[in-house]
mmJSON file of the N, C-alpha and C atoms, coordinates in Angstrom:
{"data_MODEL":{"atom_site":{
"group_PDB":["ATOM","ATOM","ATOM","ATOM","ATOM","ATOM","ATOM","ATOM","ATOM","ATOM","ATOM","ATOM","ATOM","ATOM","ATOM","ATOM","ATOM","ATOM","ATOM","ATOM","ATOM","ATOM","ATOM","ATOM","ATOM","ATOM","ATOM","ATOM","ATOM","ATOM","ATOM","ATOM","ATOM","ATOM","ATOM","ATOM","ATOM","ATOM","ATOM","ATOM","ATOM","ATOM","ATOM","ATOM","ATOM","ATOM","ATOM","ATOM","ATOM","ATOM","ATOM","ATOM","ATOM","ATOM","ATOM","ATOM","ATOM","ATOM","ATOM","ATOM","ATOM","ATOM","ATOM","ATOM","ATOM","ATOM","ATOM","ATOM","ATOM","ATOM","ATOM","ATOM","ATOM","ATOM","ATOM","ATOM","ATOM","ATOM","ATOM","ATOM","ATOM","ATOM","ATOM","ATOM","ATOM","ATOM","ATOM","ATOM","ATOM","ATOM","ATOM","ATOM","ATOM","ATOM","ATOM","ATOM","ATOM","ATOM","ATOM","ATOM","ATOM","ATOM","ATOM","ATOM","ATOM","ATOM","ATOM","ATOM","ATOM","ATOM","ATOM","ATOM","ATOM","ATOM","ATOM","ATOM","ATOM","ATOM","ATOM","ATOM","ATOM","ATOM","ATOM","ATOM","ATOM","ATOM","ATOM","ATOM","ATOM","ATOM","ATOM","ATOM","ATOM","ATOM","ATOM","ATOM","ATOM","ATOM","ATOM","ATOM","ATOM","ATOM","ATOM","ATOM","ATOM","ATOM","ATOM","ATOM","ATOM","ATOM","ATOM","ATOM","ATOM","ATOM","ATOM","ATOM","ATOM","ATOM","ATOM","ATOM","ATOM","ATOM","ATOM","ATOM","ATOM","ATOM","ATOM","ATOM","ATOM","ATOM","ATOM","ATOM","ATOM","ATOM","ATOM","ATOM","ATOM","ATOM","ATOM","ATOM","ATOM","ATOM","ATOM","ATOM","ATOM","ATOM","ATOM","ATOM","ATOM","ATOM","ATOM","ATOM","ATOM","ATOM","ATOM","ATOM","ATOM","ATOM","ATOM","ATOM","ATOM","ATOM","ATOM","ATOM","ATOM","ATOM","ATOM"],
"id":[1,2,3,4,5,6,7,8,9,10,11,12,13,14,15,16,17,18,19,20,21,22,23,24,25,26,27,28,29,30,31,32,33,34,35,36,37,38,39,40,41,42,43,44,45,46,47,48,49,50,51,52,53,54,55,56,57,58,59,60,61,62,63,64,65,66,67,68,69,70,71,72,73,74,75,76,77,78,79,80,81,82,83,84,85,86,87,88,89,90,91,92,93,94,95,96,97,98,99,100,101,102,103,104,105,106,107,108,109,110,111,112,113,114,115,116,117,118,119,120,121,122,123,124,125,126,127,128,129,130,131,132,133,134,135,136,137,138,139,140,141,142,143,144,145,146,147,148,149,150,151,152,153,154,155,156,157,158,159,160,161,162,163,164,165,166,167,168,169,170,171,172,173,174,175,176,177,178,179,180,181,182,183,184,185,186,187,188,189,190,191,192,193,194,195,196,197,198,199,200,201,202,203,204,205,206,207],
"type_symbol":["N","C","C","N","C","C","N","C","C","N","C","C","N","C","C","N","C","C","N","C","C","N","C","C","N","C","C","N","C","C","N","C","C","N","C","C","N","C","C","N","C","C","N","C","C","N","C","C","N","C","C","N","C","C","N","C","C","N","C","C","N","C","C","N","C","C","N","C","C","N","C","C","N","C","C","N","C","C","N","C","C","N","C","C","N","C","C","N","C","C","N","C","C","N","C","C","N","C","C","N","C","C","N","C","C","N","C","C","N","C","C","N","C","C","N","C","C","N","C","C","N","C","C","N","C","C","N","C","C","N","C","C","N","C","C","N","C","C","N","C","C","N","C","C","N","C","C","N","C","C","N","C","C","N","C","C","N","C","C","N","C","C","N","C","C","N","C","C","N","C","C","N","C","C","N","C","C","N","C","C","N","C","C","N","C","C","N","C","C","N","C","C","N","C","C","N","C","C","N","C","C","N","C","C","N","C","C"],
"label_atom_id":["N","CA","C","N","CA","C","N","CA","C","N","CA","C","N","CA","C","N","CA","C","N","CA","C","N","CA","C","N","CA","C","N","CA","C","N","CA","C","N","CA","C","N","CA","C","N","CA","C","N","CA","C","N","CA","C","N","CA","C","N","CA","C","N","CA","C","N","CA","C","N","CA","C","N","CA","C","N","CA","C","N","CA","C","N","CA","C","N","CA","C","N","CA","C","N","CA","C","N","CA","C","N","CA","C","N","CA","C","N","CA","C","N","CA","C","N","CA","C","N","CA","C","N","CA","C","N","CA","C","N","CA","C","N","CA","C","N","CA","C","N","CA","C","N","CA","C","N","CA","C","N","CA","C","N","CA","C","N","CA","C","N","CA","C","N","CA","C","N","CA","C","N","CA","C","N","CA","C","N","CA","C","N","CA","C","N","CA","C","N","CA","C","N","CA","C","N","CA","C","N","CA","C","N","CA","C","N","CA","C","N","CA","C","N","CA","C","N","CA","C","N","CA","C","N","CA","C","N","CA","C","N","CA","C","N","CA","C","N","CA","C"],
"label_alt_id":[null,null,null,null,null,null,null,null,null,null,null,null,null,null,null,null,null,null,null,null,null,null,null,null,null,null,null,null,null,null,null,null,null,null,null,null,null,null,null,null,null,null,null,null,null,null,null,null,null,null,null,null,null,null,null,null,null,null,null,null,null,null,null,null,null,null,null,null,null,null,null,null,null,null,null,null,null,null,null,null,null,null,null,null,null,null,null,null,null,null,null,null,null,null,null,null,null,null,null,null,null,null,null,null,null,null,null,null,null,null,null,null,null,null,null,null,null,null,null,null,null,null,null,null,null,null,null,null,null,null,null,null,null,null,null,null,null,null,null,null,null,null,null,null,null,null,null,null,null,null,null,null,null,null,null,null,null,null,null,null,null,null,null,null,null,null,null,null,null,null,null,null,null,null,null,null,null,null,null,null,null,null,null,null,null,null,null,null,null,null,null,null,null,null,null,null,null,null,null,null,null,null,null,null,null,null,null],
"label_comp_id":["MET","MET","MET","GLN","GLN","GLN","PHE","PHE","PHE","SER","SER","SER","LYS","LYS","LYS","LYS","LYS","LYS","VAL","VAL","VAL","GLU","GLU","GLU","PHE","PHE","PHE","ILE","ILE","ILE","GLN","GLN","GLN","VAL","VAL","VAL","PRO","PRO","PRO","ASP","ASP","ASP","TRP","TRP","TRP","TYR","TYR","TYR","TYR","TYR","TYR","ASN","ASN","ASN","ILE","ILE","ILE","GLU","GLU","GLU","TYR","TYR","TYR","SER","SER","SER","GLU","GLU","GLU","GLU","GLU","GLU","LEU","LEU","LEU","LYS","LYS","LYS","ARG","ARG","ARG","GLY","GLY","GLY","TYR","TYR","TYR","ASP","ASP","ASP","PHE","PHE","PHE","LYS","LYS","LYS","GLU","GLU","GLU","ASP","ASP","ASP","LEU","LEU","LEU","PHE","PHE","PHE","VAL","VAL","VAL","ARG","ARG","ARG","ALA","ALA","ALA","ILE","ILE","ILE","LEU","LEU","LEU","LYS","LYS","LYS","CYS","CYS","CYS","PRO","PRO","PRO","PRO","PRO","PRO","LYS","LYS","LYS","ARG","ARG","ARG","GLU","GLU","GLU","MET","MET","MET","SER","SER","SER","LEU","LEU","LEU","TYR","TYR","TYR","SER","SER","SER","PRO","PRO","PRO","LEU","LEU","LEU","GLN","GLN","GLN","THR","THR","THR","GLU","GLU","GLU","GLU","GLU","GLU","MET","MET","MET","GLN","GLN","GLN","PRO","PRO","PRO","ASP","ASP","ASP","GLN","GLN","GLN","LEU","LEU","LEU","LYS","LYS","LYS","GLU","GLU","GLU","GLU","GLU","GLU","PHE","PHE","PHE"],
"label_asym_id":["A","A","A","A","A","A","A","A","A","A","A","A","A","A","A","A","A","A","A","A","A","A","A","A","A","A","A","A","A","A","A","A","A","A","A","A","A","A","A","A","A","A","A","A","A","A","A","A","A","A","A","A","A","A","A","A","A","A","A","A","A","A","A","A","A","A","A","A","A","A","A","A","A","A","A","A","A","A","A","A","A","A","A","A","A","A","A","A","A","A","A","A","A","A","A","A","A","A","A","A","A","A","A","A","A","A","A","A","A","A","A","A","A","A","A","A","A","A","A","A","A","A","A","A","A","A","A","A","A","A","A","A","A","A","A","A","A","A","A","A","A","A","A","A","A","A","A","A","A","A","A","A","A","A","A","A","A","A","A","A","A","A","A","A","A","A","A","A","A","A","A","A","A","A","A","A","A","A","A","A","A","A","A","A","A","A","A","A","A","A","A","A","A","A","A","A","A","A","A","A","A","A","A","A","A","A","A"],
"label_entity_id":["1","1","1","1","1","1","1","1","1","1","1","1","1","1","1","1","1","1","1","1","1","1","1","1","1","1","1","1","1","1","1","1","1","1","1","1","1","1","1","1","1","1","1","1","1","1","1","1","1","1","1","1","1","1","1","1","1","1","1","1","1","1","1","1","1","1","1","1","1","1","1","1","1","1","1","1","1","1","1","1","1","1","1","1","1","1","1","1","1","1","1","1","1","1","1","1","1","1","1","1","1","1","1","1","1","1","1","1","1","1","1","1","1","1","1","1","1","1","1","1","1","1","1","1","1","1","1","1","1","1","1","1","1","1","1","1","1","1","1","1","1","1","1","1","1","1","1","1","1","1","1","1","1","1","1","1","1","1","1","1","1","1","1","1","1","1","1","1","1","1","1","1","1","1","1","1","1","1","1","1","1","1","1","1","1","1","1","1","1","1","1","1","1","1","1","1","1","1","1","1","1","1","1","1","1","1","1"],
"label_seq_id":[1,1,1,2,2,2,3,3,3,4,4,4,5,5,5,6,6,6,7,7,7,8,8,8,9,9,9,10,10,10,11,11,11,12,12,12,13,13,13,14,14,14,15,15,15,16,16,16,17,17,17,18,18,18,19,19,19,20,20,20,21,21,21,22,22,22,23,23,23,24,24,24,25,25,25,26,26,26,27,27,27,28,28,28,29,29,29,30,30,30,31,31,31,32,32,32,33,33,33,34,34,34,35,35,35,36,36,36,37,37,37,38,38,38,39,39,39,40,40,40,41,41,41,42,42,42,43,43,43,44,44,44,45,45,45,46,46,46,47,47,47,48,48,48,49,49,49,50,50,50,51,51,51,52,52,52,53,53,53,54,54,54,55,55,55,56,56,56,57,57,57,58,58,58,59,59,59,60,60,60,61,61,61,62,62,62,63,63,63,64,64,64,65,65,65,66,66,66,67,67,67,68,68,68,69,69,69],
"pdbx_PDB_ins_code":[null,null,null,null,null,null,null,null,null,null,null,null,null,null,null,null,null,null,null,null,null,null,null,null,null,null,null,null,null,null,null,null,null,null,null,null,null,null,null,null,null,null,null,null,null,null,null,null,null,null,null,null,null,null,null,null,null,null,null,null,null,null,null,null,null,null,null,null,null,null,null,null,null,null,null,null,null,null,null,null,null,null,null,null,null,null,null,null,null,null,null,null,null,null,null,null,null,null,null,null,null,null,null,null,null,null,null,null,null,null,null,null,null,null,null,null,null,null,null,null,null,null,null,null,null,null,null,null,null,null,null,null,null,null,null,null,null,null,null,null,null,null,null,null,null,null,null,null,null,null,null,null,null,null,null,null,null,null,null,null,null,null,null,null,null,null,null,null,null,null,null,null,null,null,null,null,null,null,null,null,null,null,null,null,null,null,null,null,null,null,null,null,null,null,null,null,null,null,null,null,null,null,null,null,null,null,null],
"Cartn_x":[4.367,3.149,2.637,1.362,0.756,-0.526,-0.831,-2.013,-2.828,-4.122,-4.999,-4.985,-4.433,-4.319,-2.871,-2.501,-1.149,-0.954,0.137,0.443,1.827,1.944,3.23,3.942,5.208,6.041,6.882,6.64,7.35,8.202,9.521,10.418,10.448,10.018,10.094,10.389,11.6,11.909,11.793,11.176,10.979,10.818,11.269,11.098,10.008,9.154,8.169,8.542,8.805,9.305,8.185,8.333,7.421,5.964,5.742,4.384,3.783,2.575,1.913,0.702,0.582,-0.53,-1.396,-2.503,-3.335,-3.916,-4.245,-4.784,-3.735,-2.483,-1.409,-1.183,-1.309,-1.193,-2.284,-3.53,-4.637,-4.393,-3.731,-3.444,-2.243,-1.502,-0.335,0.945,0.948,2.131,2.931,4.148,4.901,4.027,3.93,2.992,3.637,4.935,5.595,6.781,6.914,8.04,8.285,9.427,9.721,9.32,8.807,8.29,8.985,9.577,10.223,9.288,9.036,8.205,9.103,9.202,10.123,9.566,8.276,7.715,6.212,5.673,4.23,3.822,2.74,2.179,0.973,1.038,0.019,-0.768,-2.088,-2.978,-4.133,-4.173,-5.248,-6.618,-7.506,-8.823,-9.715,-10.544,-11.563,-12.9,-13.931,-15.271,-15.583,-16.037,-16.442,-15.325,-14.084,-12.936,-12.625,-12.266,-11.8,-10.331,-9.553,-8.132,-7.895,-7.358,-7.072,-5.568,-5.121,-3.695,-3.417,-3.354,-3.062,-1.572,-1.27,0.111,0.275,0.994,1.145,2.429,2.761,4.005,3.853,2.632,2.409,1.728,2.173,1.6,0.245,-0.66,-1.968,-2.127,-3.0,-3.331,-4.239,-4.002,-4.816,-6.321,-6.753,-8.191,-8.77,-7.929,-8.39,-8.625,-7.999,-8.07,-9.5,-10.257,-11.638,-12.47,-12.292,-13.043,-12.692,-11.421,-10.944,-11.443,-11.544,-11.896,-13.276],
"Cartn_y":[17.9,18.671,18.971,18.845,19.066,19.863,20.738,21.585,21.489,21.735,21.688,23.005,24.056,25.368,25.825,26.824,27.366,28.086,27.74,28.304,28.934,30.122,30.822,30.482,30.099,29.776,31.002,31.617,32.834,32.512,32.56,32.263,33.414,33.146,34.115,33.336,32.794,31.986,32.787,32.168,32.851,31.813,32.17,31.333,31.93,31.084,31.479,30.737,31.49,30.902,30.678,29.577,29.242,29.114,28.42,28.121,27.115,27.356,26.46,25.803,24.493,23.71,23.277,23.964,23.742,22.323,21.747,20.379,19.385,19.584,18.691,18.852,20.068,20.316,19.553,19.602,18.883,17.379,16.869,15.431,15.016,16.009,15.696,15.515,15.942,15.821,17.118,17.066,18.301,19.226,20.477,21.365,22.657,22.807,24.049,23.724,24.471,24.258,25.516,25.542,26.589,26.058,26.933,26.523,27.315,26.606,27.249,27.181,28.332,28.414,28.856,28.03,28.29,29.244,29.145,29.915,30.069,30.879,31.058,30.52,29.79,29.333,30.219,30.933,31.934,31.545,31.585,31.291,32.287,33.258,34.25,33.583,33.804,33.164,33.799,32.975,33.442,32.962,33.631,33.284,31.812,31.13,29.725,28.811,29.119,28.311,27.278,26.082,25.053,24.79,24.622,24.314,22.994,22.023,20.714,20.573,20.045,19.89,18.577,17.468,16.201,16.091,15.509,15.229,13.72,13.26,11.828,11.552,10.301,9.926,9.741,9.664,9.481,10.705,11.098,12.256,11.899,12.865,12.699,13.743,13.473,14.465,15.505,16.802,17.848,17.675,17.191,17.026,15.867,14.972,13.876,14.322,15.398,15.816,16.107,16.823,17.136,15.871,14.94,13.685,12.885,12.897,12.107,12.655,13.987,14.6,15.188],
"Cartn_z":[-7.629,-7.528,-8.922,-9.069,-10.372,-10.168,-11.113,-11.012,-12.285,-12.166,-13.334,-14.103,-13.532,-14.185,-14.09,-14.894,-14.831,-13.496,-12.806,-11.497,-11.559,-10.992,-10.954,-9.64,-9.738,-8.583,-8.25,-7.104,-6.71,-5.485,-5.648,-4.542,-3.552,-2.345,-1.244,0.04,0.149,1.33,2.618,3.624,4.905,6.012,7.197,8.39,9.259,9.778,10.776,12.051,13.12,14.355,15.365,16.116,17.214,16.78,15.678,15.23,16.223,16.664,17.604,16.956,17.179,16.656,17.84,18.058,19.245,19.311,18.167,18.173,18.653,18.262,18.72,20.222,20.725,22.168,22.909,22.409,23.036,23.058,22.032,21.946,22.784,23.29,24.108,23.314,22.055,21.204,21.217,20.635,20.423,19.592,19.988,19.318,18.83,19.032,18.654,17.754,16.64,15.731,14.915,14.263,13.289,11.924,11.087,9.78,8.688,7.726,6.584,5.391,4.783,3.584,2.444,1.417,0.319,-0.732,-1.0,-2.114,-1.964,-2.839,-2.961,-4.333,-4.372,-5.636,-5.92,-7.027,-7.325,-8.577,-8.439,-9.557,-9.482,-10.386,-10.33,-10.485,-9.533,-9.608,-10.676,-11.237,-12.176,-11.644,-12.023,-11.533,-11.814,-10.78,-10.871,-11.357,-10.979,-11.378,-10.293,-10.714,-9.786,-10.065,-9.011,-9.132,-8.422,-9.125,-8.56,-8.431,-7.294,-7.052,-6.321,-7.051,-6.388,-6.063,-4.936,-4.559,-4.622,-5.628,-5.836,-6.593,-6.737,-7.403,-8.904,-9.397,-10.827,-11.425,-12.617,-13.285,-13.894,-13.876,-14.497,-15.594,-16.549,-17.558,-16.916,-17.169,-16.533,-16.717,-17.877,-18.086,-17.272,-16.767,-15.93,-14.475,-14.081,-12.683,-12.231,-13.051,-12.682,-12.544,-13.478,-13.422,-12.168,-11.822,-10.679,-9.343,-9.273,-8.0,-8.039],
"occupancy":[1.0,1.0,1.0,1.0,1.0,1.0,1.0,1.0,1.0,1.0,1.0,1.0,1.0,1.0,1.0,1.0,1.0,1.0,1.0,1.0,1.0,1.0,1.0,1.0,1.0,1.0,1.0,1.0,1.0,1.0,1.0,1.0,1.0,1.0,1.0,1.0,1.0,1.0,1.0,1.0,1.0,1.0,1.0,1.0,1.0,1.0,1.0,1.0,1.0,1.0,1.0,1.0,1.0,1.0,1.0,1.0,1.0,1.0,1.0,1.0,1.0,1.0,1.0,1.0,1.0,1.0,1.0,1.0,1.0,1.0,1.0,1.0,1.0,1.0,1.0,1.0,1.0,1.0,1.0,1.0,1.0,1.0,1.0,1.0,1.0,1.0,1.0,1.0,1.0,1.0,1.0,1.0,1.0,1.0,1.0,1.0,1.0,1.0,1.0,1.0,1.0,1.0,1.0,1.0,1.0,1.0,1.0,1.0,1.0,1.0,1.0,1.0,1.0,1.0,1.0,1.0,1.0,1.0,1.0,1.0,1.0,1.0,1.0,1.0,1.0,1.0,1.0,1.0,1.0,1.0,1.0,1.0,1.0,1.0,1.0,1.0,1.0,1.0,1.0,1.0,1.0,1.0,1.0,1.0,1.0,1.0,1.0,1.0,1.0,1.0,1.0,1.0,1.0,1.0,1.0,1.0,1.0,1.0,1.0,1.0,1.0,1.0,1.0,1.0,1.0,1.0,1.0,1.0,1.0,1.0,1.0,1.0,1.0,1.0,1.0,1.0,1.0,1.0,1.0,1.0,1.0,1.0,1.0,1.0,1.0,1.0,1.0,1.0,1.0,1.0,1.0,1.0,1.0,1.0,1.0,1.0,1.0,1.0,1.0,1.0,1.0,1.0,1.0,1.0,1.0,1.0,1.0],
"B_iso_or_equiv":[0.0,0.0,0.0,0.0,0.0,0.0,0.0,0.0,0.0,0.0,0.0,0.0,0.0,0.0,0.0,0.0,0.0,0.0,0.0,0.0,0.0,0.0,0.0,0.0,0.0,0.0,0.0,0.0,0.0,0.0,0.0,0.0,0.0,0.0,0.0,0.0,0.0,0.0,0.0,0.0,0.0,0.0,0.0,0.0,0.0,0.0,0.0,0.0,0.0,0.0,0.0,0.0,0.0,0.0,0.0,0.0,0.0,0.0,0.0,0.0,0.0,0.0,0.0,0.0,0.0,0.0,0.0,0.0,0.0,0.0,0.0,0.0,0.0,0.0,0.0,0.0,0.0,0.0,0.0,0.0,0.0,0.0,0.0,0.0,0.0,0.0,0.0,0.0,0.0,0.0,0.0,0.0,0.0,0.0,0.0,0.0,0.0,0.0,0.0,0.0,0.0,0.0,0.0,0.0,0.0,0.0,0.0,0.0,0.0,0.0,0.0,0.0,0.0,0.0,0.0,0.0,0.0,0.0,0.0,0.0,0.0,0.0,0.0,0.0,0.0,0.0,0.0,0.0,0.0,0.0,0.0,0.0,0.0,0.0,0.0,0.0,0.0,0.0,0.0,0.0,0.0,0.0,0.0,0.0,0.0,0.0,0.0,0.0,0.0,0.0,0.0,0.0,0.0,0.0,0.0,0.0,0.0,0.0,0.0,0.0,0.0,0.0,0.0,0.0,0.0,0.0,0.0,0.0,0.0,0.0,0.0,0.0,0.0,0.0,0.0,0.0,0.0,0.0,0.0,0.0,0.0,0.0,0.0,0.0,0.0,0.0,0.0,0.0,0.0,0.0,0.0,0.0,0.0,0.0,0.0,0.0,0.0,0.0,0.0,0.0,0.0,0.0,0.0,0.0,0.0,0.0,0.0],
"pdbx_formal_charge":[null,null,null,null,null,null,null,null,null,null,null,null,null,null,null,null,null,null,null,null,null,null,null,null,null,null,null,null,null,null,null,null,null,null,null,null,null,null,null,null,null,null,null,null,null,null,null,null,null,null,null,null,null,null,null,null,null,null,null,null,null,null,null,null,null,null,null,null,null,null,null,null,null,null,null,null,null,null,null,null,null,null,null,null,null,null,null,null,null,null,null,null,null,null,null,null,null,null,null,null,null,null,null,null,null,null,null,null,null,null,null,null,null,null,null,null,null,null,null,null,null,null,null,null,null,null,null,null,null,null,null,null,null,null,null,null,null,null,null,null,null,null,null,null,null,null,null,null,null,null,null,null,null,null,null,null,null,null,null,null,null,null,null,null,null,null,null,null,null,null,null,null,null,null,null,null,null,null,null,null,null,null,null,null,null,null,null,null,null,null,null,null,null,null,null,null,null,null,null,null,null,null,null,null,null,null,null],
"auth_seq_id":[1,1,1,2,2,2,3,3,3,4,4,4,5,5,5,6,6,6,7,7,7,8,8,8,9,9,9,10,10,10,11,11,11,12,12,12,13,13,13,14,14,14,15,15,15,16,16,16,17,17,17,18,18,18,19,19,19,20,20,20,21,21,21,22,22,22,23,23,23,24,24,24,25,25,25,26,26,26,27,27,27,28,28,28,29,29,29,30,30,30,31,31,31,32,32,32,33,33,33,34,34,34,35,35,35,36,36,36,37,37,37,38,38,38,39,39,39,40,40,40,41,41,41,42,42,42,43,43,43,44,44,44,45,45,45,46,46,46,47,47,47,48,48,48,49,49,49,50,50,50,51,51,51,52,52,52,53,53,53,54,54,54,55,55,55,56,56,56,57,57,57,58,58,58,59,59,59,60,60,60,61,61,61,62,62,62,63,63,63,64,64,64,65,65,65,66,66,66,67,67,67,68,68,68,69,69,69],
"auth_comp_id":["MET","MET","MET","GLN","GLN","GLN","PHE","PHE","PHE","SER","SER","SER","LYS","LYS","LYS","LYS","LYS","LYS","VAL","VAL","VAL","GLU","GLU","GLU","PHE","PHE","PHE","ILE","ILE","ILE","GLN","GLN","GLN","VAL","VAL","VAL","PRO","PRO","PRO","ASP","ASP","ASP","TRP","TRP","TRP","TYR","TYR","TYR","TYR","TYR","TYR","ASN","ASN","ASN","ILE","ILE","ILE","GLU","GLU","GLU","TYR","TYR","TYR","SER","SER","SER","GLU","GLU","GLU","GLU","GLU","GLU","LEU","LEU","LEU","LYS","LYS","LYS","ARG","ARG","ARG","GLY","GLY","GLY","TYR","TYR","TYR","ASP","ASP","ASP","PHE","PHE","PHE","LYS","LYS","LYS","GLU","GLU","GLU","ASP","ASP","ASP","LEU","LEU","LEU","PHE","PHE","PHE","VAL","VAL","VAL","ARG","ARG","ARG","ALA","ALA","ALA","ILE","ILE","ILE","LEU","LEU","LEU","LYS","LYS","LYS","CYS","CYS","CYS","PRO","PRO","PRO","PRO","PRO","PRO","LYS","LYS","LYS","ARG","ARG","ARG","GLU","GLU","GLU","MET","MET","MET","SER","SER","SER","LEU","LEU","LEU","TYR","TYR","TYR","SER","SER","SER","PRO","PRO","PRO","LEU","LEU","LEU","GLN","GLN","GLN","THR","THR","THR","GLU","GLU","GLU","GLU","GLU","GLU","MET","MET","MET","GLN","GLN","GLN","PRO","PRO","PRO","ASP","ASP","ASP","GLN","GLN","GLN","LEU","LEU","LEU","LYS","LYS","LYS","GLU","GLU","GLU","GLU","GLU","GLU","PHE","PHE","PHE"],
"auth_asym_id":["A","A","A","A","A","A","A","A","A","A","A","A","A","A","A","A","A","A","A","A","A","A","A","A","A","A","A","A","A","A","A","A","A","A","A","A","A","A","A","A","A","A","A","A","A","A","A","A","A","A","A","A","A","A","A","A","A","A","A","A","A","A","A","A","A","A","A","A","A","A","A","A","A","A","A","A","A","A","A","A","A","A","A","A","A","A","A","A","A","A","A","A","A","A","A","A","A","A","A","A","A","A","A","A","A","A","A","A","A","A","A","A","A","A","A","A","A","A","A","A","A","A","A","A","A","A","A","A","A","A","A","A","A","A","A","A","A","A","A","A","A","A","A","A","A","A","A","A","A","A","A","A","A","A","A","A","A","A","A","A","A","A","A","A","A","A","A","A","A","A","A","A","A","A","A","A","A","A","A","A","A","A","A","A","A","A","A","A","A","A","A","A","A","A","A","A","A","A","A","A","A","A","A","A","A","A","A"],
"auth_atom_id":["N","CA","C","N","CA","C","N","CA","C","N","CA","C","N","CA","C","N","CA","C","N","CA","C","N","CA","C","N","CA","C","N","CA","C","N","CA","C","N","CA","C","N","CA","C","N","CA","C","N","CA","C","N","CA","C","N","CA","C","N","CA","C","N","CA","C","N","CA","C","N","CA","C","N","CA","C","N","CA","C","N","CA","C","N","CA","C","N","CA","C","N","CA","C","N","CA","C","N","CA","C","N","CA","C","N","CA","C","N","CA","C","N","CA","C","N","CA","C","N","CA","C","N","CA","C","N","CA","C","N","CA","C","N","CA","C","N","CA","C","N","CA","C","N","CA","C","N","CA","C","N","CA","C","N","CA","C","N","CA","C","N","CA","C","N","CA","C","N","CA","C","N","CA","C","N","CA","C","N","CA","C","N","CA","C","N","CA","C","N","CA","C","N","CA","C","N","CA","C","N","CA","C","N","CA","C","N","CA","C","N","CA","C","N","CA","C","N","CA","C","N","CA","C","N","CA","C","N","CA","C","N","CA","C","N","CA","C","N","CA","C"],
"pdbx_PDB_model_num":[1,1,1,1,1,1,1,1,1,1,1,1,1,1,1,1,1,1,1,1,1,1,1,1,1,1,1,1,1,1,1,1,1,1,1,1,1,1,1,1,1,1,1,1,1,1,1,1,1,1,1,1,1,1,1,1,1,1,1,1,1,1,1,1,1,1,1,1,1,1,1,1,1,1,1,1,1,1,1,1,1,1,1,1,1,1,1,1,1,1,1,1,1,1,1,1,1,1,1,1,1,1,1,1,1,1,1,1,1,1,1,1,1,1,1,1,1,1,1,1,1,1,1,1,1,1,1,1,1,1,1,1,1,1,1,1,1,1,1,1,1,1,1,1,1,1,1,1,1,1,1,1,1,1,1,1,1,1,1,1,1,1,1,1,1,1,1,1,1,1,1,1,1,1,1,1,1,1,1,1,1,1,1,1,1,1,1,1,1,1,1,1,1,1,1,1,1,1,1,1,1,1,1,1,1,1,1]
}}}
């Protein structure tokens, strides 16, 4: 995971039980599961700020992110 701004990683592991996904239910798929959340990624917003977060296997330079997206 890569971000265009500094992001704080705050560990707060928690389980959410019996999460339901209504769209999956409509499609006839399994729609209920338990969800584990490991952490919160925190980035204080500033006026007119954009945050880019590509998920990929290759690293990019932060200044390229805005151009790419």
